[in-house]
C-alpha positions, -999 to 999 in steps of 0.1 A, spaced: 213 209 0 239 192 -21 249 206 -55 238 189 -87 265 168 -104 277 187 -134 285 162 -161 304 172 -192 282 160 -220 303 147 -249 292 152 -285 283 121 -303 303 109 -333 338 113 -346 354 147 -338 360 171 -367 395 167 -382 396 198 -404 379 227 -420 375 212 -455 348 185 -460 359 152 -474 344 139 -506 344 102 -514 346 94 -551 352 63 -571 375 60 -601 377 31 -626 408 10 -623 425 25 -654 420 61 -642 432 52 -607 463 36 -622 469 67 -643 465 90 -613 489 68 -592 515 69 -621 512 107 -623 515 110 -585 547 88 -585 562 108 -614 555 141 -595 565 128 -560 531 134 -544 504 114 -527 474 102 -545 452 127 -528 475 156 -537 477 143 -573 439 144 -575 438 179 -561 465 191 -586 449 174 -616 415 189 -608 431 223 -605 448 219 -638 415 209 -654 398 239 -639 425 262 -652 423 249 -687 385 250 -686 385 287 -675 411 298 -700 441 297 -675 426 323 -651 
């Protein structure tokens, strides 16, 4: 008797690209422009600028802890 064909079943959808989930958010034009200006002044990408600005806000909110 012949063996069954073993087929590697592929998972559906796009493969995972990282451990951290992505969040999609929207900013008004004036805030986006301010973030972009801050990013350029600090030599970072928009994504990195958003991460740093959020961290700064969290530090101020928690008393600098």
